[in-house]
Structure formats: C-alpha cells, structure tokens
N, C-alpha and C positions, 0 to 999 in steps of 0.2 A: 442516369441516376447519380446524384451526388450525395455526399454525407456532410452534414453541417458540422462545423468544428466546435460549435458551442456544446456545453455540457449542462445537464440539469441535475439538481440534487434531489428532485422529487419524481422518481420514476412512476409512481402511482398517482395519477392526476385526480382521481375521485376517491372519496373515503372507502376503505375496504368494506365497511358495513353496507354501503350502497350497492357495491358490486355483489356482495354476498346475498343481499335480498333479491336482486335481479336474477342471479343464478338459481336461487331457491325457487323463484317463481317459474322459471323455465322448466326446472326439474318437476315441478308440481303441475305443469300445464296439462298433461294428459288426464290427471285426476280431477282438475277443475271441470274439464269437459265431461268426464264420466259422471261426476256429481250433478252437473247441469242436466244431463240426460235423465238421470234418476228423478230429479226434482220435476223436470218437465213432464215426465210420464205420470208422476203422482198428481199433478194438477188436473189431469183428465180422468183419473181413476177413482171412481166413487168409493171403491172398497179399499183404497189405500190407507195405510196406518198413519200417513203424514197428514196432519190438518192442512186445509187449503192455504191458509195464511203462511204456514211454514214452508209449504211447497213453493208458492210463488216467491217468497223471500229467498229461497234457495236458488230459484231460477235467476233472479236479478243478481244475487251475490256472486254466484259462480261464473256467470257470463261477464260481470263487471271485472272479476279477477282476471279472466282471460284477456279482456280488452285492455287491462291495466299494463300488461307487459310491453306493448309498443310505447306507451307513455313513459314507462321506466327506461326503456331503451333510449328514448329521446333525451331524457334527463342525464343518463350516463354519457351519451355522445356529447352533450353540451359541456358536461363536467370535464371531459377529456379533450377539449378543443383548444386549450391554452398552448401557447408557444413560449420557449422551445419545447418540442414534443419528444419525449423519450421513446425508445423502442417498446418498452412495456406499456406506456400510455397509448401508443399507437395501436398496439394489439388490443388494448382495452377499448379503444374507440371503435375499432372494427368489430369487436365482439358486441358492442352496443348496437351496431347496425344489424347483426344477426339476431339479437334479441328483439329488435323492432320487427323483424320479419318472422318471428316465431310462428304465428298462425299458418303462414304459407309453408314454412319449412316443415312443420308437423304434418301437414297434408301431403307434402312431397315424400316425407319419410314413410308415411303410411302407404302411399302408392307403391314405392319401391320395395317395401317390406312384403307387400302382397305379390308383386311380380316375382320376388325371390323366394316365395313360399315361407316367409318369416313373420307372418302376421301375428302369430302367437307370442313372438319375442319382441314385438315392436316397441313396447314401452321400455323394456330392459335395454334395448339398443339405444333409444333416445336418452335415457338416463346415463348410460355408459359414455356416450359421446359427450354430453354436456359436463359430466364429471371430469372428463379429460380436459375440456376447456377450462374448467374451474381450477384444476391443478396448474395449468399453464399460467392462468391469470394471477394466482397467489404464489407462484414460484418466487422465491426471494431473489430480487435483482440486486446488483452491487449498489453500494450507497451512492456512487456517482456513475452515471451511465451516459454514453455518447448519445447525442440526439438521434432521432430516427432518420432513416433514409428518406429523401424527398423524391417522390415519384412524379414523373411528368407524362402527360398524354400528348399525342400529336396535336399541333395547333389547329388542324383542320377537323379534328374529330368532333368537337362540340357542335359545329355547324352541320356536319353531315348527320350526326345523331338527332339533332333537332329537326332537320329536314325530313328524315325517314319517319320520325315520330308524327310530324304533321301529315305526312302522306298516309300513314296507317290510320290516323284519326279520320281522315276524309273518306278513305275507301273501305273502312271496316268498322272501327271502334264506335263512331257516332251512330251508325245503324245498329250495331250489336247491342249497345246500351239502350237504344230506343226500343229494340225488340224486347229486352228484359223488362223495361219499364211498362210496356204495353200489357204485361200479364195482370196488372192492376185492373184492367178493363175486361178480364176474362181469358181463359185459356184458348178459346176459339180465336180471339183477336190476336193473341200472342202467336198461335200456330200459323195463322194466315200471314202475319208479318214475317215470321221466320222462314216460311217456304218461299216467300217473295225474295227475301234477301239472299237466301241460299243459291238462287239462280245466278247471283252475282259472285258472292265470295267463295262459293264451292266450285266455280267453273275451273276448267283445266288451265285457264290463263291466270286467273287471279289468285287461286289458292296457293300455288308455289311461291308467288311473289309475297303473300302474306306470311307464310312460314319463314321464308328467307329474311324478310323484314324483321320479324320478331326475334329470330336467332341473332341477327345483327344487333338489335337493340339490347339483348342480354349481354352479348360480348362487349360491345362498345360502352354500355352503361357500367359494366364492372371495371373497365379500364379507366373511365372517367372518375368513378367513385374511388378507385385506388389512388388516383392522383389527388383528388380533393380532400381525402381524409388525412393527407400529410400536411395540409395547410390550414390556416385559420379560416373558419366560416362563421357567419353570424347565424341567428336562429333560423331564418328561412333558407340560408345556404345549407345548414345542417339538415333541415327537413327535406331539402331537395335530394341529398345523397341517401338519407334514410328511406324515403319513398321510392327512390330508384332501386335500392337493394331489395325492398319489398316486392316491387314489380318484377325484378329479375327472378326472385324465388317463385312468385305467382305464375309467371309465364312458363318457367321450367316445369312446374308441377302441372299446370293446366294442359300444356302441349303434350306432355307425357301421358297423362290420364286420358285425354281425349283421343289420341291416336291409338293407344293401347286398347281402349274400349272399341273403337271402330274396327280394329284388327280382329276382335272377338265377335264382330257382327252386331254390336250394340249401337243403336242410334243415339248420338250425343245431343238429345233434344232437351226440352224443358223438364220432362219427367226424369231424365238421367241427372240433370243438374240439381234437381230438388230432392233426390233420393226417394222418388215415388216407389211404392205407395205409402211407405212409412212416413215420409216427410223428414225435413231437417231436424225438427224438434225431438222426434222419437228415434231417428236413425243416425245419419252421419253428421252429428252436431258440429264437428270440427269445421265444416264448410261455412258455418254462420259467420265467425270472425274472418275466415279466409276470404269469402266473397265480399263481405261488407267493407273490410279494409282495402281489398283489392280495387274496388271502384273509387273509394275515397282517396287512396294513394295515387291512382291514375290521374284524377282531376287535379289534385294538389301538385303533383309532379309537373303536369303541363303548365299550371299556374306559376310554379317556380321558374320553369324555363322561359315563360313569357317575361317574368321579372328581369331575368338576365338581359333579354333583348331590350326592354324598356330602359334599364339603367345604361346600357351601351349607347342608346340614342338620346341620352341626356335628360330623361324623365327624373324628377326629384325622387330621392329614395323613399320619402314618406308616402308619396303618391303611389309609387310602384309597390311598396309593401302593403298598402291598403287594398290595392287591386288584387294582390296575391292572396291575402287572407280572405277576401270576399270570394274569390274563386274556390279556395279551400273549403269555406263554409258551404258553398253551393255543392261541392263534391260530397261533403258529409250528408247533406240533404238528399242528394240523388242516390247515394249508397243506401240510406235508410229507406227510401221509397222502394228501391229495387228489392232489398231484403224483405220488406213488408210483403211485397208480391210473392216472393219465393216462400214465405211462411204462410201464404194462403189468404192474405187480405185482398178483397175485391171491391171496387168502387161501383 
C-alpha cells in the first residue's frame, strides 16, 4: 500500500445535502417496509379504514422508497469517484457501497438480531449503527487532507475470482435461478425441479465445494472492491463494485439464514423462501427488495465481469458497454419474473 503525495482541498466529494438525504433514507428504511406491509394488508382487507386507492398508492410509494436507496447509493458512489481521492471522500465512497447494499444488510441484521435474541431491539440497533456512520461522515476534516491510501489486490485475484464465479454459475446458479423461475408454472413444477437439482447440489461432493466457492467469492470480492474503490472507475466500473458488495452482503445473509434454519430442522424450500403461509406481502416484506436486487445484481455483476474480458481482448468500449447494459436489463427482467412468482403469480 502506498500513500499518494498529492493533497486535495475538498475532502467531501459530494454535497453534504446528498449524503444527509441518503443517511436519512437508510435510517428510515425499516419504517418504509413497515408502512409497506400495513398498506399491503389494507389492500386485501375489506374492513380496512384505508380506501383501496390510498392503500395501493402506499404499496407503490413505500416500496419505491425502499428501492430508491440503491439508486442513491450509486449516485453517491459516482459523486465520490473523482481523483485525487481524500481519506474522507474514500470513506464516503465506501459508505455509498453499503447504502447500495441496504436491503441485504437489513435482512442480515434481522437474522443476526434473531440469533442473538435481540429482535425487539433490531430497529434501534440499525439506527444506532447508521447514526455512528453519519457522525464519521460529517466529522470535520482538516481544510487540506492527504490523499487516501491506494490499495492493491494481487494481480492473479481477478482471474481466479472470475473463474470461480463462472464455475458456480455452471454447477449451481443457472439451475437455481431456473428453479425459482419455474414457480411461475406452478408449485408442483417448482418442487419437481428443486428435488431433481438437489440430488446434484446437495450431494456430499458438491455442497462443500459450493459453500467454499461462495465464501471465496465473498472474501476475494471484498479485497477487489477495496482496491477498486481507491481508483477512478467509470459508470459500469462503479456498478461492478456496487453489485459486488451487494452480492457479498446477500451471500453472507443467505448462507447464514439457510444453514441456521437447517440446524433447526427447517427445510429451506420454496415455502421457507416465500414466508409461507403468510407470504412476502403480509409477512417478511424485507425479502422483496432483498431477493429482487439479489438476482438483478448477480446478472449485472456477471455482465460487468464479461465487459472487462471484452475490453481486454480489444472489443470497442461502446460495444462492450452496450452488451453489458443489455445483460443488466435482462437481469432486471429475470429478477422481476422470479419475484412475481414468489408473490404468487402463476402462468
């Protein structure tokens, strides 16, 4: 690690107002979800005091606010990407990555609060943690501050990271997403596909490889993101690190919840994933943005990785960018279809 000799007179790269709005949104995130659940229940309750139009407006509004946080995280990350980068701006940029991952971080926080028997204090713990981050972000830095430290990752790590990712797609993720998508054609179809695939990925040979592979992806991804956030990245480069951090939070949360559920004798099947019998809309609503963005970020991150390979092999940047944005759009469509199935849509 080296320290750049340059100095910057602007340690705060983005306007304080922008940062304040994002922090306020993160602090309010649990309440957005609670209000969404109340509005969702009101849409199906004939005796509700909420008029139907008001209830559905609330459903759309509060979920839009929840999904707006990753967008705001992207805006803050881009605003903090200028060079030279001060230590305060670097902290701000990395905080933007955590803001982008808010839906999965909140699910992880809820899971660990439950394991520690602190579910009743979950919202207070969430607010306290992010207030501490806000204090650090707004802590007055000197008028002139040395540039941030430049972090480097091993030169071989991106290649190995990409190779492991491709392997996981082939031996698990492609089938796993197909299984989720099959719920659109009925739970019997989904269950049949799931039982067939489980013969493969829950075998004594494959399952340890999958777990080790995902743990490696989390660790190596964090190292790569640590290095990339200290350098300039364009829009898709920023999106690559943002989606990578989201996936690290998603995997950390998902692996923990899945294996803790299995330890309690719970089958982590479709009913578990969709919070049956209540369903996601009336029950664990935090899973809606968590799952939706998880699928979208996975496909987008893979597209960004392909873009790096294309550029390395001399493909024109405009062509590579168009391919990547097309893959991201496909990921958003796939995520929407899977979530539609999880919410009960059947074809």
